[in-house]
C-alpha positions as CSV (number, residue, x, y, z in Angstrom):
1,M,-47.1,-155.0,-76.1
2,Q,-49.8,-155.9,-78.6
3,R,-47.4,-157.0,-81.3
4,Q,-46.6,-160.4,-79.6
5,S,-48.7,-163.4,-78.6
6,R,-48.9,-163.8,-74.9
7,T,-49.0,-167.6,-75.4
8,E,-45.7,-167.5,-77.3
9,L,-43.9,-165.0,-75.1
10,H,-45.1,-165.7,-71.5
11,Y,-43.1,-168.2,-69.6
12,L,-46.1,-169.8,-67.9
13,Y,-46.0,-169.1,-64.2
14,S,-48.7,-170.4,-61.9
15,N,-49.2,-167.6,-59.5
16,G,-50.1,-164.8,-62.0
17,V,-47.2,-162.4,-61.3
18,I,-45.3,-160.5,-64.0
19,F,-43.7,-162.8,-66.6
20,L,-41.8,-160.6,-68.9
21,L,-40.0,-157.3,-68.3
22,S,-42.3,-155.5,-70.7
23,E,-45.2,-156.2,-68.4
24,L,-43.8,-153.7,-65.8
25,F,-45.6,-151.1,-67.9
26,E,-48.9,-153.1,-68.1
27,N,-48.9,-153.8,-64.4
28,R,-49.5,-150.5,-62.6
29,K,-48.9,-152.2,-59.3
30,N,-45.1,-152.4,-59.8
31,S,-42.8,-151.2,-57.1
32,L,-40.5,-148.8,-59.1
33,N,-41.7,-145.8,-57.0
34,L,-40.9,-147.6,-53.8
35,L,-37.5,-148.7,-55.2
36,R,-36.6,-145.1,-56.2
37,M,-37.6,-143.9,-52.7
38,A,-35.2,-146.5,-51.2
39,L,-32.4,-145.3,-53.5
40,A,-33.0,-141.7,-52.5
41,T,-32.9,-142.8,-48.9
42,G,-29.6,-144.6,-49.6
43,V,-28.2,-141.3,-50.9
44,L,-29.4,-139.5,-47.8
45,L,-27.7,-142.2,-45.6
46,W,-24.4,-141.7,-47.5
47,H,-24.6,-138.0,-47.1
48,S,-25.2,-138.5,-43.4
49,F,-21.6,-139.8,-43.2
50,A,-20.0,-137.6,-45.8
51,L,-21.4,-134.2,-44.6
52,Q,-20.1,-134.8,-41.1
53,T,-16.9,-136.5,-42.3
54,T,-17.8,-139.6,-40.3
55,P,-15.9,-142.7,-41.5
56,L,-18.0,-145.5,-42.9
57,P,-18.5,-148.6,-40.6
58,N,-16.0,-151.4,-40.7
59,L,-17.8,-153.5,-43.2
60,P,-16.8,-155.7,-46.2
61,I,-15.7,-153.7,-49.2
62,A,-18.8,-154.4,-51.2
63,L,-21.1,-153.1,-48.4
64,Q,-19.0,-150.0,-47.9
65,Y,-19.2,-149.3,-51.7
66,L,-22.9,-149.8,-51.5
67,L,-23.1,-147.2,-48.8
68,S,-21.0,-144.7,-50.8
69,G,-24.1,-143.4,-52.6
70,S,-22.7,-143.9,-56.2
71,V,-24.5,-147.2,-56.5
72,M,-27.8,-145.6,-55.4
73,V,-27.4,-142.8,-58.0
74,D,-26.6,-145.4,-60.6
75,G,-29.8,-147.2,-59.7
76,F,-31.7,-144.1,-60.4
77,F,-30.1,-143.9,-63.9
78,V,-30.9,-147.5,-64.7
79,I,-34.6,-147.0,-63.8
80,S,-34.7,-143.7,-65.6
81,G,-33.2,-145.2,-68.7
82,F,-35.8,-147.9,-68.7
83,L,-38.8,-145.6,-68.2
84,V,-37.6,-142.6,-70.2
85,F,-36.7,-144.7,-73.3
86,S,-40.3,-146.1,-73.2
87,S,-41.7,-142.5,-72.8
88,A,-39.6,-141.3,-75.8
89,Q,-41.0,-144.1,-78.0
90,R,-44.6,-143.3,-77.0
91,S,-44.3,-139.5,-77.4
92,K,-45.9,-138.1,-80.5
93,S,-43.2,-135.3,-80.9
94,F,-40.2,-133.8,-79.2
95,V,-42.5,-131.1,-77.7
96,H,-44.6,-133.8,-76.1
97,F,-41.5,-135.7,-74.8
98,A,-39.7,-132.5,-73.6
99,T,-42.9,-131.2,-71.8
100,N,-43.2,-134.5,-69.9
101,R,-39.6,-134.3,-68.7
102,V,-39.7,-130.6,-67.9
103,S,-43.0,-130.9,-66.0
104,R,-41.5,-133.8,-64.0
105,I,-38.3,-132.1,-62.9
106,F,-38.4,-128.3,-63.0
107,P,-41.5,-127.2,-61.0
108,G,-40.3,-129.2,-58.0
109,L,-36.7,-128.1,-58.5
110,F,-37.8,-124.4,-58.6
111,I,-39.7,-124.6,-55.3
112,C,-36.8,-126.4,-53.7
113,L,-34.3,-123.8,-54.8
114,C,-36.7,-121.0,-53.5
115,F,-37.1,-122.8,-50.2
116,T,-33.3,-123.0,-49.9
117,A,-32.6,-119.4,-50.9
118,F,-35.5,-117.6,-49.2
119,V,-36.2,-119.7,-46.1
120,L,-33.1,-121.7,-45.1
121,A,-30.4,-119.2,-46.2
122,P,-31.8,-116.2,-44.3
123,I,-32.0,-118.3,-41.1
124,I,-28.4,-119.4,-41.5
125,A,-27.3,-115.8,-42.4
126,S,-28.8,-114.6,-39.1
127,H,-27.2,-117.5,-37.2
128,E,-23.8,-116.8,-38.8
129,S,-24.2,-113.0,-38.6
130,V,-23.8,-112.6,-42.4
131,K,-25.5,-109.8,-44.2
132,L,-26.9,-111.1,-47.5
133,A,-27.0,-108.7,-50.5
134,W,-30.5,-108.4,-52.0
135,F,-29.5,-110.2,-55.3
136,E,-27.8,-113.3,-53.8
137,A,-30.8,-115.4,-53.1
138,P,-32.5,-114.7,-56.4
139,F,-29.3,-115.3,-58.2
140,Y,-28.8,-118.7,-56.6
141,V,-32.3,-119.7,-57.8
142,L,-31.8,-118.4,-61.3
143,A,-28.3,-119.8,-61.7
144,N,-29.4,-123.3,-60.7
145,M,-32.9,-123.4,-62.3
146,F,-31.5,-124.4,-65.7
147,L,-28.7,-126.6,-64.2
148,F,-25.9,-125.3,-66.5
149,P,-23.8,-124.0,-64.9
150,M,-24.4,-124.8,-61.2
151,K,-23.9,-122.3,-58.3
152,W,-23.3,-124.2,-55.1
153,G,-23.1,-121.5,-52.5
154,I,-25.0,-118.3,-51.3
155,S,-22.5,-115.6,-50.2
156,T,-20.2,-117.1,-47.5
157,L,-22.9,-119.1,-45.8
158,L,-22.1,-122.6,-44.5
159,A,-18.4,-121.7,-44.3
160,E,-18.0,-123.6,-41.1
161,N,-19.6,-126.8,-42.3
162,P,-17.3,-129.7,-42.9
163,V,-18.5,-129.6,-46.5
164,S,-18.4,-125.8,-46.8
165,R,-20.5,-123.4,-48.8
166,S,-22.5,-126.0,-50.7
167,W,-26.2,-125.9,-50.3
168,N,-27.2,-128.8,-52.6
169,G,-24.6,-131.2,-53.7
170,S,-27.2,-133.6,-55.0
171,L,-28.1,-131.5,-58.0
172,W,-25.0,-132.4,-60.0
173,S,-26.7,-135.6,-61.2
174,L,-29.6,-133.7,-62.7
175,Q,-27.2,-132.2,-65.3
176,W,-26.3,-135.7,-66.5
177,E,-30.0,-136.8,-66.4
178,V,-31.1,-134.0,-68.7
179,L,-28.3,-134.7,-71.1
180,A,-29.3,-138.4,-71.1
181,Y,-32.9,-137.4,-72.0
182,L,-31.8,-135.5,-75.1
183,I,-29.6,-138.4,-76.3
184,I,-32.2,-141.0,-75.6
185,W,-34.8,-139.0,-77.6
186,F,-32.5,-138.9,-80.6
187,V,-31.8,-142.6,-80.4
188,S,-35.3,-143.8,-79.7
189,R,-36.8,-141.9,-82.6
190,R,-34.7,-143.9,-85.1
191,M,-35.8,-147.4,-84.3
192,K,-34.1,-149.0,-87.3
193,I,-30.7,-148.1,-85.8
194,S,-31.5,-147.8,-82.2
195,K,-30.5,-151.3,-81.2
196,P,-27.0,-151.1,-82.7
197,I,-26.5,-147.6,-81.4
198,L,-27.6,-148.4,-77.9
199,I,-25.5,-151.6,-77.8
200,S,-22.5,-149.8,-79.3
201,F,-22.8,-147.0,-76.8
202,A,-23.1,-149.5,-73.9
203,I,-19.9,-151.3,-75.1
204,L,-18.1,-148.0,-75.6
205,A,-19.0,-146.8,-72.1
206,T,-18.0,-150.2,-70.7
207,V,-14.6,-150.0,-72.3
208,A,-14.2,-146.4,-71.2
209,N,-15.0,-147.4,-67.6
210,F,-12.5,-150.3,-67.8
211,L,-9.7,-148.0,-69.0
212,I,-10.5,-145.3,-66.4
213,V,-10.5,-147.9,-63.6
214,A,-7.2,-149.3,-64.9
215,A,-5.8,-145.7,-65.0
216,S,-7.1,-144.8,-61.6
217,L,-3.7,-144.9,-59.9
218,S,-2.1,-142.6,-62.5
219,V,-1.2,-139.0,-61.9
220,F,-4.3,-138.0,-63.9
221,S,-6.8,-139.7,-61.6
222,S,-7.7,-136.4,-59.8
223,N,-7.8,-134.3,-63.1
224,F,-11.0,-132.6,-63.9
225,I,-11.2,-134.1,-67.3
226,F,-10.6,-137.5,-65.9
227,D,-13.4,-137.1,-63.4
228,L,-15.7,-135.8,-66.1
229,L,-15.0,-138.8,-68.3
230,S,-15.3,-141.2,-65.4
231,T,-18.7,-139.9,-64.3
232,G,-20.1,-139.5,-67.8
233,S,-19.1,-143.0,-68.9
234,R,-20.4,-144.6,-65.8
235,L,-23.8,-142.8,-65.8
236,G,-24.1,-143.1,-69.5
237,L,-23.6,-146.8,-69.2
238,M,-26.2,-147.1,-66.5
239,F,-28.8,-145.1,-68.5
240,S,-28.1,-147.1,-71.7
241,V,-28.4,-150.4,-69.8
242,G,-31.9,-149.3,-68.6
243,A,-32.8,-148.3,-72.2
244,L,-31.5,-151.6,-73.5
245,L,-33.5,-153.5,-70.9
246,C,-36.6,-151.6,-72.1
247,L,-35.8,-152.2,-75.8
248,F,-35.5,-156.0,-75.3
249,S,-38.2,-156.1,-72.5
250,H,-40.5,-158.3,-74.6
251,N,-37.8,-161.0,-74.6
252,I,-36.5,-160.8,-71.1
253,P,-38.1,-163.1,-68.5
254,L,-38.3,-162.2,-64.9
255,R,-37.0,-165.2,-63.0
256,I,-35.4,-165.9,-59.7
257,W,-32.8,-168.1,-61.3
258,L,-31.6,-165.0,-63.2
259,A,-32.0,-162.6,-60.3
260,L,-29.9,-164.6,-57.8
261,P,-26.8,-165.0,-60.1
262,S,-27.2,-161.3,-60.9
263,V,-27.0,-160.4,-57.1
264,A,-24.0,-162.7,-56.7
265,L,-22.1,-161.1,-59.7
266,L,-23.1,-157.6,-58.5
267,Y,-21.6,-158.4,-55.1
268,L,-18.5,-159.8,-56.7
269,S,-18.0,-156.7,-58.8
270,L,-18.3,-154.5,-55.7
271,E,-16.0,-156.6,-53.7
272,T,-13.3,-156.6,-56.4
273,K,-13.8,-152.9,-57.1
274,N,-14.8,-153.6,-60.8
275,Y,-18.3,-152.4,-60.3
276,S,-18.4,-149.5,-62.7
277,W,-17.8,-151.5,-65.9
278,M,-18.8,-155.0,-64.8
279,A,-22.0,-154.6,-62.8
280,P,-24.5,-152.4,-64.7
281,I,-26.4,-155.1,-66.4
282,F,-26.7,-157.1,-63.2
283,W,-27.7,-154.1,-61.1
284,G,-30.3,-153.2,-63.7
285,Y,-31.8,-156.7,-63.8
286,V,-31.9,-156.9,-60.0
287,L,-33.6,-153.5,-59.7
288,L,-36.3,-154.3,-62.3
289,Y,-36.8,-157.8,-60.9
290,L,-37.4,-156.3,-57.5
291,G,-39.7,-153.7,-59.1
292,S,-41.9,-156.5,-60.4
293,R,-41.8,-158.8,-57.3
294,L,-41.9,-156.5,-54.2
295,K,-45.3,-155.7,-52.8
296,S,-45.6,-152.0,-52.7
297,P,-48.2,-150.1,-50.5
298,S,-50.7,-148.4,-52.8
299,F,-49.5,-145.1,-51.3
300,F,-46.2,-145.5,-53.1
301,V,-47.7,-147.1,-56.2
302,N,-49.7,-144.0,-57.0
303,N,-47.2,-141.4,-55.6
304,D,-43.6,-140.8,-56.3
305,F,-41.8,-139.0,-53.5
306,S,-38.2,-140.0,-54.5
307,F,-37.4,-136.8,-56.4
308,G,-38.5,-134.5,-53.6
309,L,-36.5,-136.6,-51.0
310,Y,-33.4,-136.5,-53.3
311,I,-33.4,-132.7,-53.8
312,Y,-34.4,-131.6,-50.2
313,A,-32.3,-133.9,-48.1
314,F,-28.9,-132.3,-48.8
315,P,-29.9,-128.7,-47.9
316,I,-31.8,-129.9,-44.8
317,Q,-28.7,-131.8,-43.7
318,Q,-26.5,-128.8,-44.2
319,F,-29.0,-126.6,-42.4
320,L,-29.0,-129.0,-39.4
321,I,-25.2,-129.0,-39.2
322,A,-24.9,-125.2,-39.6
323,T,-27.4,-124.5,-36.8
324,G,-25.9,-127.1,-34.4
325,N,-29.0,-129.2,-34.4
326,A,-27.4,-132.2,-36.1
327,S,-26.7,-135.2,-33.8
328,T,-23.1,-136.4,-33.7
329,N,-24.5,-139.9,-33.9
330,V,-24.7,-140.5,-37.6
331,W,-27.8,-142.8,-37.4
332,V,-29.7,-140.2,-35.3
333,F,-28.6,-137.5,-37.8
334,F,-29.9,-139.7,-40.6
335,C,-33.3,-140.1,-38.9
336,Q,-33.5,-136.4,-38.3
337,A,-32.8,-135.5,-41.9
338,L,-35.1,-138.3,-43.2
339,S,-38.1,-137.2,-41.1
340,I,-37.8,-133.5,-42.1
341,S,-36.9,-134.2,-45.8
342,G,-39.7,-136.8,-46.0
343,V,-42.3,-134.3,-44.9
344,L,-41.0,-131.8,-47.5
345,A,-40.9,-134.5,-50.2
346,V,-44.5,-135.5,-49.6
347,S,-45.5,-131.8,-49.6
348,S,-43.6,-131.2,-52.8
349,W,-45.3,-134.1,-54.5
350,F,-48.9,-133.2,-53.6
351,L,-48.6,-129.5,-53.8
352,V,-46.2,-129.0,-56.7
353,E,-45.1,-132.0,-58.7
354,K,-48.3,-133.9,-59.1
355,P,-50.4,-130.8,-59.9
356,A,-47.7,-129.8,-62.4
357,L,-48.0,-133.2,-64.1
358,K,-51.8,-133.1,-64.2
359,K,-52.5,-129.5,-65.0
360,L,-49.4,-127.7,-66.1
361,R,-48.1,-130.3,-68.5
362,P,-51.2,-130.4,-70.8
363,K,-51.4,-126.6,-71.0
364,I,-47.7,-126.3,-71.9
365,T,-48.1,-129.0,-74.6
366,S,-51.1,-127.4,-76.1
367,W,-49.5,-124.0,-76.1
368,L,-46.3,-125.2,-77.7
369,E,-48.1,-127.3,-80.3
370,A,-50.4,-124.3,-81.2
371,R,-47.3,-122.1,-81.7
372,Q,-45.7,-124.8,-83.9
373,S,-48.8,-125.0,-86.1
């Protein structure tokens, strides 16, 4: 941000808002936290339909796809790619970078897993007359704490739910997120080759997505390897688009005449079912444009509740269904889950995530650097 002249790079704009994409970092009053909260809420809305096997409303194809949840998760990956690539460039060492990422994800995740295993699961066990072995709740926490591999169920609990024996189906994306962190660190630390590597990876992921979409009607479309390649190429493309937008952020203007065509092309890609390979750059630009232009309440500017909402919503929804407290009206069910998960997300941020970032992260970094020296 200091290596360029503001006079040369700013596209003069009279009302003093952000001019270039790079200034999202300089302007702390951006709305990225608010956007991520909206994306997490979108995932919760999709799960409100999916977990009760309720058909989506009769809407245009593009809006149905938007409600499917995949677009919301992709939005998370674009924003993560943008922010994490910048973090990797600024980090003094891998220890510093890894500590930042671990401190952001794992304390909150650990408490969520404990809450699920030691609070929600015993209540459901009593409700379903299931006797839990002493090791099952701790094993669930330990098995999922490191994300590889995942353990979805606890004993036979939630067997009668429409989506049975799965306590937290949202955690799958964290596996890809952590993998993306490792890849982006390697790429970002080699700046002489990072641009061609990122561009090549984005092109490769685009081609892979196109081929997978083209083959989606084949007999292999439900194959595990096919699904793995499909998900990996899609999320990898989203993350790399975010990283590319960060890499070229000093040269990308934030303009309504770029945002509106991006919205139109995004809608077209959804309507024609070509979203996964056609839309990422447009979706990424729209999100970051909104992040610079939306007015966010200071409560959201300084606090990020999106991760807590994302990881707590699924188990709360499953709990409501299993106990018979979930409304059969999907919109009422959505509001039930959002209100409870929202309280847990806010509590998680103030009691776990924020203290971990402020107090635990510096201590871990100092300890690891001391051991290295």
